[in-house]
C-alpha positions as CSV (number, residue, x, y, z in Angstrom):
1,M,106.5,110.5,113.0
2,A,105.5,109.0,109.7
3,V,108.1,107.0,107.7
4,F,107.5,108.9,104.5
5,Q,107.1,112.7,104.5
6,S,105.5,113.0,101.0
7,D,103.8,111.0,98.3
8,V,107.1,111.4,96.3
9,E,108.9,109.4,99.0
10,V,106.2,106.7,98.9
11,Y,106.7,106.4,95.1
12,D,110.5,106.6,95.4
13,Y,110.7,103.7,97.9
14,I,107.6,101.5,98.0
15,G,106.7,102.3,94.4
16,E,110.1,101.8,92.9
17,F,110.5,98.6,95.0
18,I,107.3,97.1,93.6
19,S,108.4,98.2,90.2
20,S,111.8,96.5,90.6
21,V,110.0,93.1,91.3
22,K,108.2,93.3,87.9
23,D,111.4,92.0,86.3
24,D,112.2,89.3,88.8
25,P,112.2,86.0,87.0
26,A,111.1,84.0,90.1
27,I,108.3,86.4,91.4
28,G,107.2,88.4,88.3
29,P,105.7,85.5,86.3
30,K,103.7,84.2,89.3
31,I,102.2,87.7,89.9
32,R,101.4,87.9,86.1
33,Q,99.8,84.5,86.3
34,A,97.3,85.8,88.9
35,G,96.0,88.1,86.2
36,I,94.7,90.7,88.7
37,I,94.8,94.5,89.1
38,I,95.5,95.6,92.6
39,R,95.4,99.2,93.8
40,F,97.1,100.2,97.0
41,V,95.6,103.4,98.4
42,Y,97.7,104.9,101.1
43,R,97.2,107.7,103.6
44,E,99.7,109.7,105.6
45,P,100.8,110.7,103.0
46,Q,98.0,110.3,100.4
47,S,99.3,108.2,97.5
48,Q,98.3,105.2,95.5
49,I,100.1,102.5,93.5
50,T,98.4,100.2,91.1
51,I,99.8,96.8,89.9
52,D,98.3,95.7,86.6
53,A,99.0,92.0,86.0
54,R,96.1,91.5,83.6
55,N,96.8,93.8,80.7
56,P,99.9,93.5,78.5
57,A,103.0,94.7,80.2
58,P,105.9,96.5,78.4
59,E,108.3,94.1,76.8
60,G,110.6,92.5,79.3
61,H,108.3,93.1,82.3
62,F,105.8,90.8,83.9
63,Y,103.3,93.5,85.0
64,T,102.9,97.3,84.9
65,V,103.0,99.7,87.9
66,Y,101.2,103.0,88.0
67,Y,101.8,105.8,90.6
68,G,99.0,108.1,91.5
69,D,95.6,108.3,89.8
70,S,95.2,105.6,87.2
71,A,92.4,104.9,84.7
72,V,93.0,101.2,85.1
73,E,90.0,99.7,87.0
74,P,91.3,97.6,89.9
75,D,89.9,94.2,90.9
76,L,91.1,94.6,94.4
77,V,91.7,97.8,96.4
78,M,93.8,97.6,99.6
79,S,93.7,100.7,101.8
80,M,96.1,101.4,104.6
81,S,98.6,104.0,106.0
82,A,101.9,104.2,104.1
83,D,103.6,103.2,107.4
84,T,101.6,100.0,107.4
85,A,102.6,99.3,103.8
86,H,106.2,99.9,104.7
87,S,106.0,97.5,107.6
88,F,104.3,95.0,105.4
89,W,107.2,95.0,102.9
90,L,109.6,94.6,105.8
91,G,107.7,91.4,106.6
92,K,106.4,92.7,109.9
93,V,102.6,92.8,109.1
94,N,100.5,89.7,109.0
95,L,97.9,90.4,106.3
96,M,95.1,88.4,107.9
97,A,95.6,90.0,111.3
98,A,95.8,93.5,109.7
99,L,92.6,92.9,107.8
100,T,90.9,91.7,111.0
101,R,92.1,94.7,113.0
102,G,91.1,97.1,110.3
103,Q,94.7,98.3,109.7
104,I,94.2,97.2,106.1
105,V,90.8,97.5,104.4
106,A,90.2,95.4,101.3
107,K,87.5,95.7,98.7
108,G,87.4,92.9,96.1
109,P,88.7,89.3,95.9
110,V,90.9,89.1,99.1
111,A,91.4,85.4,98.5
112,T,93.4,86.2,95.4
113,A,95.7,88.5,97.4
114,L,96.1,85.8,100.0
115,K,97.1,83.3,97.3
116,L,99.9,85.7,96.3
117,L,101.4,85.8,99.8
118,P,103.7,82.8,99.3
119,V,104.7,84.2,96.0
120,I,105.8,87.6,97.4
121,Q,107.4,86.1,100.6
122,P,111.0,86.6,99.1
123,T,110.3,90.3,98.8
124,Y,110.4,90.7,102.6
125,A,114.2,90.2,102.4
126,M,114.5,92.2,99.2
127,Y,112.9,95.4,100.5
128,P,115.4,96.2,103.3
129,K,118.2,95.6,100.7
130,F,116.5,97.9,98.3
131,L,116.2,100.6,100.9
132,K,119.9,100.2,101.8
133,E,121.0,100.3,98.2
134,H,119.0,103.6,97.8
135,G,120.6,105.3,100.7
136,R,117.7,104.9,103.2
137,E,119.1,102.3,105.5
138,E,117.5,104.2,108.5
139,L,114.0,103.3,107.2
140,V,114.7,99.6,107.9
141,K,114.4,100.2,111.6
142,F,110.9,101.8,111.2
143,G,108.3,99.1,111.0
């Protein structure tokens, strides 16, 4: 059984979590400094989330997040199941191993994404807290 039953749930949990980090004073500026646009394309359920750290972000934010189709052209596209994305944010997916096994398929400058791994490491502890705060503590065990 899939972790998320609809694209709305993907946006409500993974999307809103990614959006919450755009204001984090320790992580947000470092993502902004990368100056990249990354699109995450998910299946099961079909959805996509785009992080734009290149174009100007709204005041008070370090980057912009788009849900669903976006006219913003990505530098890097990362495709995977929504379950794999969920496990990634829980800190249970090794990006290099997932790329090698084909669990995650990347198109674009993968080296840039790899450079961001140390930057986003604190999010692995933040995501379970986010789920608990949003009444979805049971999702923490799936991953």
